[in-house]
C-alpha positions as CSV (number, residue, x, y, z in Angstrom):
1,X,15.9,-8.8,-20.5
2,X,13.0,-5.5,-21.1
3,X,14.4,-2.4,-20.2
4,X,12.1,0.3,-19.6
5,X,8.6,0.0,-17.0
6,X,6.5,0.1,-19.8
7,X,3.9,-1.7,-17.8
8,X,4.5,0.2,-14.6
9,X,3.6,4.1,-15.2
10,X,1.7,6.8,-13.4
11,X,-1.7,7.8,-14.2
12,X,-2.4,12.0,-14.2
13,X,-4.6,12.8,-11.1
14,X,-5.8,15.3,-8.9
15,X,-3.7,15.7,-6.5
16,X,-0.8,13.2,-7.0
17,X,0.7,10.4,-4.7
18,X,-0.1,11.1,-1.1
19,X,3.1,11.3,1.3
20,X,3.1,10.5,4.9
21,X,4.3,14.1,5.7
22,X,1.6,15.7,4.1
23,X,-0.1,16.0,7.0
24,X,0.7,15.1,11.0
25,X,0.9,11.5,10.7
26,X,1.1,11.0,14.4
27,X,-2.5,12.0,15.2
28,X,-3.4,10.2,12.0
29,X,-1.6,7.2,13.6
30,X,-2.8,7.8,16.8
31,X,-6.8,8.6,15.9
32,X,-6.3,4.8,13.9
33,X,-4.7,3.5,17.5
34,X,-7.9,5.2,19.0
35,X,-10.6,3.4,16.4
36,X,-11.4,7.0,14.8
37,X,-10.2,6.3,11.2
38,X,-12.4,3.0,11.6
39,X,-15.8,3.2,13.3
40,X,-15.8,1.5,16.7
41,X,-12.5,0.7,19.2
42,X,-11.2,-3.3,19.4
43,X,-13.0,-4.9,22.0
44,X,-10.8,-7.3,21.6
45,X,-7.2,-6.6,23.3
46,X,-4.6,-8.6,24.7
47,X,-4.3,-8.9,27.7
48,X,-6.0,-6.2,30.2
49,X,-4.5,-3.0,31.5
50,X,-4.3,-4.7,34.6
51,X,-1.5,-7.0,32.7
52,X,0.5,-4.0,32.3
53,X,1.2,-3.0,35.9
54,X,0.3,0.2,38.3
55,X,-2.2,2.0,39.7
56,X,-3.6,5.6,39.3
57,X,-2.7,7.6,42.3
58,X,-5.3,8.6,44.1
59,X,-6.4,12.6,44.7
60,X,-3.4,13.1,47.2
61,X,-1.1,11.5,45.4
62,X,-1.8,12.7,42.2
63,X,-1.1,16.3,43.3
64,X,2.1,15.4,45.4
65,X,3.3,13.5,42.1
66,X,2.5,16.9,39.9
67,X,4.0,19.5,42.4
68,X,7.3,16.8,42.4
69,X,7.5,16.7,38.5
70,X,6.4,20.3,38.1
71,X,9.7,21.3,40.7
72,X,12.8,20.8,38.0
73,X,10.9,21.0,35.0
74,X,9.4,23.7,32.7
75,X,5.6,24.2,33.0
76,X,5.3,23.4,29.3
77,X,7.2,19.7,29.6
78,X,4.2,18.6,31.8
79,X,0.8,17.9,30.2
80,X,-1.8,17.4,32.1
81,X,-4.8,18.0,30.2
82,X,-7.0,15.1,29.2
83,X,-7.2,16.5,25.6
84,X,-3.5,16.4,24.9
85,X,-2.8,13.5,26.9
86,X,-5.0,11.4,25.2
87,X,-3.0,11.6,22.4
88,X,0.0,9.9,23.7
89,X,-2.0,7.1,24.8
90,X,-1.0,4.6,21.9
91,X,1.4,3.9,19.3
92,X,0.0,2.3,15.7
93,X,-0.9,-1.1,17.2
94,X,-4.4,-2.9,17.4
95,X,-5.7,-4.9,19.6
96,X,-3.2,-3.7,22.7
97,X,-4.6,-2.2,26.0
98,X,-3.4,1.4,27.2
99,X,-4.4,3.2,30.2
100,X,-4.7,6.7,30.8
101,X,-1.6,8.3,31.9
102,X,-1.7,11.0,35.2
103,X,1.0,13.0,33.1
104,X,3.2,13.1,29.9
105,X,6.7,14.6,30.1
106,X,8.0,16.7,27.2
107,X,11.7,15.9,27.9
108,X,13.8,18.4,26.5
109,X,17.1,17.0,27.7
110,X,18.2,14.5,29.7
111,X,18.6,16.3,33.2
112,X,14.2,16.3,32.4
113,X,14.5,12.4,31.5
114,X,16.4,12.0,34.9
115,X,13.8,14.4,36.9
116,X,10.9,12.3,35.5
117,X,12.5,9.1,36.7
118,X,13.5,10.1,39.9
119,X,9.5,11.0,40.7
120,X,8.4,8.1,39.4
121,X,10.9,6.1,41.5
122,X,10.0,7.9,44.5
123,X,6.1,7.1,44.0
124,X,6.3,3.7,42.6
125,X,5.1,4.7,39.6
126,X,4.9,3.1,35.9
127,X,6.6,4.8,33.3
128,X,6.4,4.3,29.6
129,X,9.6,5.6,27.3
130,X,7.8,7.2,23.7
131,X,9.2,8.5,20.7
132,X,7.1,8.8,17.9
133,X,4.6,6.9,18.6
134,X,5.1,5.0,14.9
135,X,5.4,1.4,16.7
136,X,3.4,-1.6,16.0
137,X,3.4,-3.6,18.6
138,X,2.0,-1.9,21.8
139,X,5.0,-1.4,23.4
140,X,4.8,2.9,23.8
141,X,1.3,2.1,24.7
142,X,0.4,4.2,27.9
143,X,-0.7,2.7,31.6
144,X,-3.4,3.7,33.7
145,X,-2.1,6.6,36.4
146,X,1.4,6.2,35.4
147,X,3.7,8.5,33.4
148,X,4.9,8.8,30.1
149,X,8.2,10.2,29.6
150,X,8.3,11.2,25.5
151,X,11.3,12.1,24.2
152,X,9.8,13.3,20.7
153,X,11.2,17.5,21.8
154,X,14.8,15.7,22.1
155,X,15.7,16.7,17.9
156,X,19.1,17.8,18.1
157,X,21.9,16.7,15.6
158,X,24.5,17.2,18.5
159,X,27.8,16.3,16.7
160,X,28.3,14.6,13.5
161,X,32.5,13.9,13.3
162,X,33.6,13.0,9.0
163,X,36.5,12.3,9.6
164,X,35.8,9.4,12.4
165,X,32.4,8.6,10.8
166,X,29.9,8.9,12.8
167,X,27.4,11.1,14.6
168,X,25.7,11.6,18.1
169,X,21.8,12.8,18.0
170,X,19.1,12.9,20.5
171,X,16.6,10.1,19.9
172,X,13.6,12.9,19.3
173,X,15.3,13.6,15.5
174,X,13.2,11.3,11.9
175,X,14.9,8.9,10.7
176,X,14.6,10.6,7.1
177,X,15.5,14.1,8.7
178,X,19.0,12.1,9.8
179,X,19.8,10.4,6.9
180,X,19.1,13.5,5.0
181,X,21.6,15.4,7.9
182,X,24.5,13.1,7.4
183,X,24.2,13.2,3.8
184,X,24.4,16.3,3.6
185,X,28.0,15.7,4.7
186,X,28.8,12.9,1.8
187,X,27.7,9.9,4.5
188,X,25.5,7.2,5.3
189,X,22.9,5.9,7.5
190,X,21.8,3.0,5.9
191,X,19.0,1.9,9.1
192,X,16.0,2.9,6.5
193,X,12.5,1.2,8.0
194,X,9.5,2.0,5.4
195,X,8.5,4.3,8.2
196,X,11.3,6.8,8.1
197,X,9.4,9.5,7.8
198,X,7.8,9.4,10.9
199,X,9.4,6.9,12.7
200,X,12.0,8.0,15.3
201,X,15.6,7.2,16.1
202,X,14.4,6.5,20.1
203,X,12.5,4.0,18.7
204,X,14.3,2.4,16.3
205,X,16.9,2.0,19.2
206,X,13.8,0.3,21.1
207,X,13.1,-2.6,19.1
208,X,16.0,-2.2,16.6
209,X,14.6,-1.7,13.7
210,X,15.3,-3.4,10.3
211,X,14.7,-1.3,7.0
212,X,15.2,-1.4,2.8
213,X,18.5,-1.6,3.2
214,X,19.1,-4.4,6.0
215,X,19.6,-7.4,3.0
216,X,22.8,-5.4,2.2
217,X,23.7,-3.4,5.0
218,X,22.4,-4.7,8.8
219,X,20.0,-3.3,11.1
220,X,19.9,-0.3,13.3
221,X,22.1,-2.0,16.4
222,X,25.0,-2.6,13.4
223,X,25.3,1.0,13.5
224,X,25.4,2.0,17.3
225,X,28.6,3.1,18.5
226,X,27.3,3.9,21.9
227,X,24.4,5.6,24.0
228,X,23.3,7.3,26.9
229,X,21.0,5.8,28.8
230,X,18.9,7.2,32.1
231,X,18.5,4.3,33.9
232,X,14.7,4.4,36.6
233,X,16.6,5.6,39.4
234,X,17.6,8.5,37.5
235,X,21.1,8.0,37.0
236,X,22.8,8.4,33.6
237,X,24.9,5.2,32.2
238,X,26.7,5.4,29.5
239,X,28.0,2.6,27.0
240,X,30.2,1.8,24.2
241,X,32.9,3.9,22.3
242,X,33.2,6.0,19.6
243,X,36.3,4.2,18.4
244,X,35.9,1.7,15.7
245,X,37.0,-1.0,17.7
246,X,36.8,-1.5,21.6
247,X,36.1,-4.7,23.2
248,X,36.6,-3.3,26.9
249,X,33.7,-5.1,29.4
250,X,30.3,-6.5,28.6
251,X,28.7,-5.2,25.3
252,X,25.8,-3.3,27.2
253,X,25.3,-1.1,24.3
254,X,24.1,-3.8,22.4
255,X,21.4,-4.9,25.5
256,X,19.9,-1.6,25.5
257,X,19.1,-1.6,22.1
258,X,15.7,-3.7,21.0
259,X,14.5,-3.4,24.9
260,X,12.2,-1.7,24.2
261,X,12.6,1.0,27.1
262,X,12.7,-1.5,29.8
263,X,15.6,-1.1,30.8
264,X,16.1,2.4,30.2
265,X,15.7,5.7,28.5
266,X,18.0,6.4,25.6
267,X,18.8,9.7,25.4
268,X,21.6,10.2,23.2
269,X,23.1,7.5,20.6
270,X,26.5,7.9,18.5
271,X,25.8,5.8,15.4
272,X,28.5,5.3,12.7
273,X,28.2,5.8,9.3
274,X,29.6,4.8,6.1
275,X,30.5,6.5,3.1
276,X,27.3,7.7,0.7
277,X,26.2,5.3,-1.2
278,X,26.2,5.0,-5.3
279,X,23.2,6.3,-7.0
280,X,21.6,2.8,-6.8
281,X,20.5,1.1,-10.2
282,X,16.9,-0.5,-9.7
283,X,15.1,-3.3,-11.8
284,X,11.7,-6.0,-11.0
285,X,10.3,-8.6,-11.7
286,X,6.7,-9.9,-12.4
287,X,5.6,-13.7,-11.3
288,X,2.8,-16.0,-11.6
289,X,3.1,-17.3,-8.2
290,X,4.7,-16.0,-5.1
291,X,6.1,-19.2,-4.5
292,X,8.4,-18.5,-8.1
293,X,9.5,-15.0,-6.8
294,X,10.5,-16.9,-3.3
295,X,12.8,-19.5,-4.9
296,X,14.1,-16.5,-7.4
297,X,15.2,-14.5,-3.9
298,X,16.9,-18.1,-2.6
299,X,18.8,-18.7,-6.0
300,X,19.7,-15.0,-5.5
301,X,21.1,-15.5,-2.3
302,X,23.1,-18.6,-3.4
303,X,24.8,-17.1,-6.2
304,X,26.4,-14.9,-4.0
305,X,25.0,-11.7,-5.5
306,X,24.5,-8.5,-2.8
307,X,21.6,-6.6,-3.5
308,X,21.5,-3.4,-1.6
309,X,17.8,-4.1,-1.7
310,X,15.4,-7.1,-2.7
311,X,11.7,-7.2,-1.6
312,X,8.4,-8.3,-2.0
313,X,4.7,-7.5,-3.1
314,X,2.3,-9.6,-3.3
315,X,-0.9,-9.2,-5.9
316,X,-3.2,-7.7,-2.9
317,X,-0.1,-5.0,-1.6
318,X,0.6,-4.1,-5.8
319,X,-3.4,-3.3,-6.0
320,X,-3.4,-1.3,-2.9
321,X,0.1,0.4,-3.8
322,X,-1.2,1.1,-6.9
323,X,-4.4,2.8,-6.2
324,X,-2.9,4.5,-2.9
325,X,-0.1,6.4,-5.6
326,X,-2.7,6.9,-9.0
327,X,0.2,4.9,-10.8
328,X,-0.5,2.1,-13.5
329,X,1.0,-0.9,-10.8
330,X,0.9,-4.5,-12.7
331,X,-2.5,-6.0,-11.5
332,X,-2.3,-8.9,-13.3
333,X,1.3,-10.4,-11.5
334,X,0.7,-12.6,-8.6
335,X,4.2,-11.1,-7.0
336,X,6.8,-8.9,-7.9
337,X,10.4,-8.8,-6.7
338,X,12.2,-5.2,-6.2
339,X,16.1,-4.8,-5.9
340,X,18.2,-2.3,-6.1
341,X,22.8,-2.3,-6.6
342,X,24.8,0.6,-5.7
343,X,28.1,-1.3,-6.2
344,X,28.4,2.3,-8.6
345,X,29.6,1.9,-11.8
346,X,29.6,-2.3,-11.8
347,X,25.7,-1.5,-10.7
348,X,24.3,-1.8,-14.0
349,X,26.1,-5.2,-14.8
350,X,24.9,-6.4,-11.5
351,X,21.2,-5.7,-11.0
352,X,20.9,-7.0,-14.7
353,X,23.4,-10.5,-13.6
354,X,20.3,-10.4,-10.4
355,X,17.9,-10.1,-13.7
356,X,19.0,-13.5,-15.4
357,X,18.7,-15.1,-12.3
358,X,15.4,-14.3,-11.7
359,X,14.7,-14.9,-15.2
360,X,15.5,-18.2,-15.0
361,X,12.9,-18.7,-12.4
362,X,9.7,-17.6,-14.1
363,X,10.6,-14.0,-13.3
364,X,9.5,-11.2,-16.7
365,X,12.0,-9.2,-15.7
366,X,11.7,-5.2,-16.4
367,X,14.8,-2.5,-15.4
368,X,13.9,1.1,-14.1
369,X,14.9,3.2,-17.5
370,X,15.4,6.7,-15.6
371,X,15.4,7.5,-11.9
372,X,11.4,8.3,-11.8
373,X,10.9,4.9,-12.2
374,X,13.3,4.2,-10.2
375,X,11.8,6.1,-7.7
376,X,7.9,5.1,-8.5
377,X,9.0,1.2,-7.5
378,X,10.3,2.0,-3.9
379,X,7.7,4.2,-3.4
380,X,5.2,1.6,-3.9
381,X,7.7,-0.6,-1.5
382,X,7.4,2.5,1.0
383,X,3.7,3.1,0.5
384,X,2.4,-0.4,1.6
385,X,1.4,0.2,4.9
386,X,-0.7,3.2,4.5
387,X,-2.5,1.7,1.1
388,X,-3.8,-1.0,2.4
389,X,-4.7,1.6,5.6
390,X,-7.4,2.6,3.0
391,X,-9.0,-0.6,2.7
392,X,-9.8,-1.2,6.5
393,X,-8.2,-2.2,9.7
394,X,-4.7,-4.0,9.3
395,X,-3.0,-6.3,11.6
396,X,1.1,-6.4,10.3
397,X,2.8,-9.1,11.4
398,X,6.6,-9.7,11.4
399,X,8.0,-13.5,10.9
400,X,11.6,-13.3,9.8
401,X,12.8,-16.7,8.3
402,X,15.6,-19.0,6.6
403,X,15.2,-17.1,3.3
404,X,15.5,-21.1,1.8
405,X,12.2,-21.1,3.5
406,X,10.2,-18.0,2.4
407,X,8.4,-20.2,-0.3
408,X,7.1,-22.2,2.2
409,X,5.6,-19.4,4.1
410,X,4.0,-17.5,1.4
411,X,2.1,-20.8,0.2
412,X,1.4,-21.0,4.3
413,X,0.3,-17.4,4.8
414,X,-2.1,-18.4,1.3
415,X,-3.3,-21.0,3.5
416,X,-3.9,-19.1,6.6
417,X,-5.4,-16.4,4.7
418,X,-8.4,-19.8,2.7
419,X,-9.0,-21.4,5.8
420,X,-10.1,-17.8,8.0
421,X,-11.7,-16.8,4.4
422,X,-9.5,-12.8,5.4
423,X,-7.5,-11.0,2.9
424,X,-3.9,-11.1,3.9
425,X,-2.0,-8.8,2.2
426,X,2.4,-10.2,1.4
427,X,5.5,-7.5,1.7
428,X,8.3,-7.6,2.9
429,X,12.4,-7.9,2.8
430,X,12.8,-11.0,1.0
431,X,16.2,-10.7,1.0
432,X,17.1,-11.5,5.0
433,X,13.4,-13.3,5.3
434,X,11.8,-10.5,6.7
435,X,8.3,-10.4,6.2
436,X,5.1,-8.7,6.7
437,X,1.8,-10.8,6.2
438,X,-0.8,-8.5,7.0
439,X,-4.1,-9.3,7.3
440,X,-7.2,-6.2,6.9
441,X,-10.7,-6.8,7.7
442,X,-14.0,-5.2,9.1
443,X,-13.0,-3.8,12.5
444,X,-16.5,-3.8,13.3
445,X,-17.1,-7.6,12.4
446,X,-16.5,-9.6,15.9
447,X,-16.2,-12.3,13.2
448,X,-13.8,-11.2,11.2
449,X,-11.7,-9.3,14.0
450,X,-11.7,-13.1,16.1
451,X,-10.8,-14.4,12.7
452,X,-7.8,-11.4,12.6
453,X,-6.3,-12.5,15.5
454,X,-6.2,-16.6,14.9
455,X,-4.8,-15.7,11.8
456,X,-1.9,-13.7,13.5
457,X,-0.9,-16.2,15.5
458,X,-1.6,-18.5,13.2
459,X,1.4,-16.7,10.7
460,X,3.6,-16.6,13.8
461,X,3.3,-20.2,14.7
462,X,4.3,-20.7,11.0
463,X,7.1,-18.5,11.4
464,X,8.2,-20.6,14.3
465,X,7.9,-24.1,12.7
466,X,10.3,-23.2,10.0
467,X,12.8,-21.6,12.1
468,X,11.9,-18.7,12.0
469,X,11.3,-15.9,14.4
470,X,8.2,-14.0,15.7
471,X,9.4,-10.3,14.8
472,X,12.4,-9.3,13.0
473,X,12.2,-6.0,13.5
474,X,8.6,-4.6,15.2
475,X,9.7,-5.8,18.6
476,X,7.5,-7.8,21.2
477,X,5.2,-4.9,22.6
478,X,2.0,-6.4,24.3
479,X,1.2,-7.8,20.8
480,X,3.6,-10.3,20.7
481,X,4.2,-11.3,24.6
482,X,2.4,-14.4,25.1
483,X,4.6,-15.4,22.4
484,X,8.3,-14.4,23.4
485,X,8.6,-17.5,26.0
486,X,7.5,-19.9,22.7
487,X,10.9,-18.1,21.5
488,X,13.6,-18.1,23.9
489,X,12.5,-20.9,26.5
490,X,12.0,-20.8,30.4
491,X,15.9,-20.5,31.1
492,X,16.3,-17.4,27.9
493,X,13.0,-15.9,29.5
494,X,13.8,-16.3,33.0
495,X,17.9,-14.3,32.1
496,X,15.3,-12.0,30.6
497,X,13.4,-11.5,34.1
498,X,16.9,-11.5,36.2
499,X,18.3,-8.8,33.9
500,X,15.2,-6.9,33.7
501,X,15.0,-7.3,37.9
502,X,19.0,-6.0,38.1
503,X,18.3,-2.9,36.3
504,X,15.1,-1.8,37.1
505,X,14.7,-3.3,40.6
506,X,11.7,-1.6,41.7
507,X,9.9,-2.9,38.0
508,X,8.8,0.7,36.8
509,X,10.1,0.8,33.3
510,X,7.2,-0.4,30.4
511,X,6.2,-3.1,32.7
512,X,4.5,-5.8,31.3
513,X,5.7,-5.0,28.0
514,X,8.0,-7.5,26.3
515,X,7.0,-10.2,29.2
516,X,6.1,-10.1,32.4
517,X,8.1,-10.5,35.3
518,X,5.3,-13.0,37.0
519,X,6.5,-16.4,37.0
């Protein structure tokens, strides 16, 4: 086994690698969604603003709504200025309709959310809950004439219980900030989306986010002990418990995790923690084909190995990340697997055991010699989305398939790219089968735009055909709404609607997202 990354090195450049938080990521993301980063706004969208429900109130109603909001909210908590409100219209998803909200409520505490929902219920206004607007499915897009209730100002970590290993947090805390907060106390919060520096805990809860460590540690729902949720009526519901075990009643906590703001607005979360992870050992392997890399993943899993991270990048994403980081990542490899093991003293042996399996599948194995090399490899994986955005407009899929069928997915995506004459970069969480084929296209070209949308659907159809799901962690939102029925079937869709009507009888919470209430 090669023991150094002599083929992967950083080259000097003015300014070094860009970091997500060098500038306000929210501004960049909102600009991109509004078509400011790339010339021209998307002419094609999934549905229209009419599909999202709601209608703009007349002048008299508008004045009444705003007066009612301001009655029990601080002046700075209600935004109505057009330019300021504009920044809260969309998340990062393309092709998703968005309206101009009547107002944005910048809640700082649960009582603010309660008041906003009571006003919305009284006037029959649609309400869109928002976190950091880093989502990729349009679930946070505003509705014409409705309210946006933003939790981005709810940034307090309320309690950290080291003895019982849990943390209580408001939803506006960023994932990376929470992780660092608990790490300082010798604890570990595993869910870590690639966007962890600019995605919020509330958004993670809304879509049941995963991340790079899912292969060993699971997804967001696996760490949620309890929630505080404001219902459409303005009532506060507390779910779950603070104990290790608890089975009293239905598991309402899991019902709200992943509901994308359609059942209630989460204002507080009690999250389970683990002892601090050991510093991981890191390695990578280069392959002559994506199929060979996928077969190596299946062999690692079948061999009983348990890496804490197992990711894949194809040649397109490798080149994009290399350019973005000003690094010299290998340009001649068709795919790269990246893995880590965090078992302390046994990590080195486990990394090399996985390496032996990978090598047997045709991989050229390289092991990070020091932390700087390990950090570079991880940075390359984390920056892929931002790197691809420099090449053109991006449309990101989020299918998840059984790991034994990963090779078929990779081959299928290559076939779709060839048939549609598009570039599709493949990157993802290979260890749990959750892949992010990303279409790169010119949004000014109508034919490319149509082909991009068609390829997006092709990938979802392929994922379902292989026994998978249309979304592993990004959620359904608007972008994949029409596909949910195909996956869950008519009975499943009916149960979704029944639950929605039970908790939100007037249908004001994020209407038109995830599914339509209309049969």
